[in-house]
N, C-alpha and C positions, 0 to 999 in steps of 0.2 A: 592589493586586492587581486584575487584570482577569480576570474569569471568562469562560471560553470553552468551546466544544464542538468536538470533532474534526470536520474536514471534508476533502473531497477535491475535486480539480479534474482533469478529464481534459485532458491537454495535447496528445498527439500519437500517431499511429500511422503505419506505413509507407504510402507512396504508390507505386503501381505505375507503371512506365513502359510505356505501351501499345505504343509503337513497338518497344521492345526485346523485349517479350513476343511480339508478332506475328512479328518476325524470328526469334526463337528457335524458336517453334513451327513456322514454315515450314521451318527447317533440319532439325528432327526428323522432320516428316512431311508437308511440303508443305501444300497447301490443306486436306486432310482434317484435319490437326492444328489448323490455324488455325480451322476451322469450329467447334471445340469451344467457342470463346469465346462463341458464341451461347447456350450453356446454362450457362456458368460465372457464377454470380451471388454477390451478397453484398458486404460491404465490401472494400476493396482487400486487406487482410491475409487475409481469408477466401478471396478469389480466388487470391491468391498461394499459400496453403497447398494449395488444391485442385490448382493447376497443378504444384506441386512433387511432390505425392503421385502425380499421374498420370504424372509423369516416371519414377518408380520402376518402373512397370509398362508404360510407353509406351501408356497407355490413353486417349489423346485421341480415338481413333476405333477401331471394330472393325477388326481385321486389321493394324493397324500393328505390333502384336506378334502373331505367328501364334497364340500361345496364348490371346489375348483375342478372343472372338467377340461379346461383348456388354459394353456399358459403361453405367454409371449416368449419366443426363442430368439428374438433379435434385440441385442443390448441397447442399440440406439433407440428403438421403439420403446423399450422398457424405461429408459431414462426420460424420454419425452413424456411418458405417462406419469412418472413420478412428479415432474414439474406441473403437468396438467392437473393432477389431483392435489397439488400443493402438499405433498408428503415430505415436507422439508426436514422433519426430525431425523430421517435416515441420512439425508445429505449432510446434516450437521454432525452426525455420529460417525461418519466415515473417517474422520481424522483431520488434522491440520496441515495446511501447506504454508510454506515459509518463503518470504521475500525480503531481501535487503533493499531498502530505498535510500539512495544516496544523493547528496548535493541538492537536497530540498531545504527550504527555509524552516525556521522555527515557527513561522506563520502556519506552514503546512502541518508540522508536528503538533502544535497546540490545538489545531482543529481536528486532526484525525483521531486524537485520543478520545474524542467524544464518541467514536464508534467502539463502544466497549463490548457489546454482545458478540460473542463468537470470535473474539480476537485477543491476542496477547502482543505485548510490545517490549522491546529493549532499545533504549535510545542512548546516544552519546551524552555523557554527563559533563556539562561545563563547570561543575563543581570540582572536577578532577582534571579535565582536559583543558590546559591553558592555551589561549588563542595567541597566534603570532600573525601570520598572513590570514586575512579573512577571505574565505571562499563565499561567493555571492552570485545568485541568479537574479538577473534583471528582467522583470516582466516585459513582454513585447510592447505593451502600451507605452511604457517609459522608453524602451530602447529605440522605438520607431519614431519618437517625437524629436525631430532633428532641428527644427526652427528655434533659433535663439531669441529670447525676449528679455526685456529689462526686469530684473527681480532684485529684492533687497540684497545688499552686500552680505556675504556669508560670515563676516567677522563681527565681533560684538563691541568694538570701541565706539565711543560717541560719534566720532567723525565718520566712521564707516557706516553706521546705522542710517545716516542721511544720504548715503550714496546708493546707486543702483549699478548693477553690472549685467552684461548680456550673458545669459546661460540658457541651456536647454535642459529638459528633465534628467537626461543621463549625466550631464555635468553636475547637477544638484545631488543625485544619488552618489556619484563617484566622490564628490567632496565630503559627504557625510561618512561614507564608508572609510575613506582615507583618514578622516579625523578619528574615527573609532579605532582603526588600526594603529594610528599614532598613540592613542591613549593606552592601548594594551602594552605597547613597547615602553612608553614613558613610565607607566606604573611599575612594570617589571624592573626597569632600571632604577627607579626610585627606591624600591624595596630590595634591590639586588637579589631577586628571587632565585636566580640560578645558583647562587652560592649559599642558599639556606639548606642545611642538611636535613632538617626536620620536615617530613612529609606533611604532618598535621598542619604546620604553619603554612606550607605551600598551598595546601587545600583551602585554608581559610582565605588566603590572599586571592587565589584563583577564583573562588566563589564571589569575592568582592569585585574583582576586575570584570566579571561577565556582565555586570550591571551597566557598563558603558559599551556593550556590544550591540549592534543593530539586530532587531528581531528577524530581519531578512537574511542573516548570515546562514550559509549552507551548513547542514549537519547531516547526520545519518541516523536512521531508525530501522530496526529489523522487526517485521510484523508477521505473525502467524494468523491464519484465518481458517475457520471451517468453511467449506464451500457454500453452505447456505448463507452465511454472513457475507462472503465475498460477492455472491450474486447481487445482494441488496446494496452493498457498498459501491460496486461498479455502477449499478443503475443510478444510485443517488449522487455519486461524486463525479460522474461524467455528464450529468444533466447540464443543459445549456444555462441553467440558473446557478450552477455551482461555481466556486472560486476557480480562477484560471489555472493555478498551479495544481490544484486537486484534479482538474480535468486532464491535464497533461499526464500526471503520474498514473491515474487510474485508467486512462486510455492505454498507456503502455502495459499495465497489468491486465487489462481486458484482452488485448491482442495476444499476450503470452498465455493467458488462461484458456482462451479459445483454441490455441495451438496445443496445449498440454492436455486439456480435458474437453475434447470436442463434443462428447455426448452430454456433459453437464451444461454446456453453454450453447447448445445447438439452437435454442430459441432466441438468442440475442441477435438483434439487428443493428448494424452500424449505420448511424444516421449523420449525414453531413449537415452541420449547423451553419455553414457558410462564414465561419470566422477562423478557419484554419484548424478547427478541432472537431471532434465527433462525439455524439451521444451513443451509448451502447444500451439499447432498449430491449428488454425481454418480452416475449409474448406472455409469459406467466410471471407476474410480478410478486415479490415477497412470498415465496413458496413456504 
């Protein structure tokens, strides 16, 4: 068993096409509209969202829309107003950002796939990827329980069932993971899978072997989010009521998102929940 900790990697965000944007703005409102680029700031995706939002009101310059006599010229203020007005469609339309999430359990991945709106996912497939050493993250609740107590003997013989042994929770976790790791190797040896030339047969065996792998084994998933969805997922999944591993991962994503897109996430407040973790709570929820 290889003990690991959840981690994230920021991979990508949209890149704007400056020539296309300038031609588009010139078509809408000539040089007056193009001039707004002098005060549209931030990362590429933040600039795109601001330009999309301004298209809704034709608010690139005063007077382009006869109803608009004054415009905001500070991008941070503009994004705050988008959130305040809950104009979330333009945030979603700005494009997707992509994170690799590694060394998380299949408990995590089974749960996060429920967040389907505004996300896409690509996950390691244990139908194809055969396990050898099992990577495993141990929840602190288990890792921190050091006192040993009498528990049923971990083997299944009649004699052992009547015995008890001193173990703590981490001993129990380690025993189960070691047994699952042994099962992967024993099955591979039984079928001599390394010497099977046919990949289709290997795939079928690998798919069968995964049924004796623990749900807590570490895996990897790559996720893309539009930032409207990301705001809601961070709020939901860092809540003090959320599952612990979820809170750890999306706390990491929240910190990275605030660094990369400070105008999008300017209304998020980091709240200490006195359990070693934090909630990230927006002033404007579910825009």
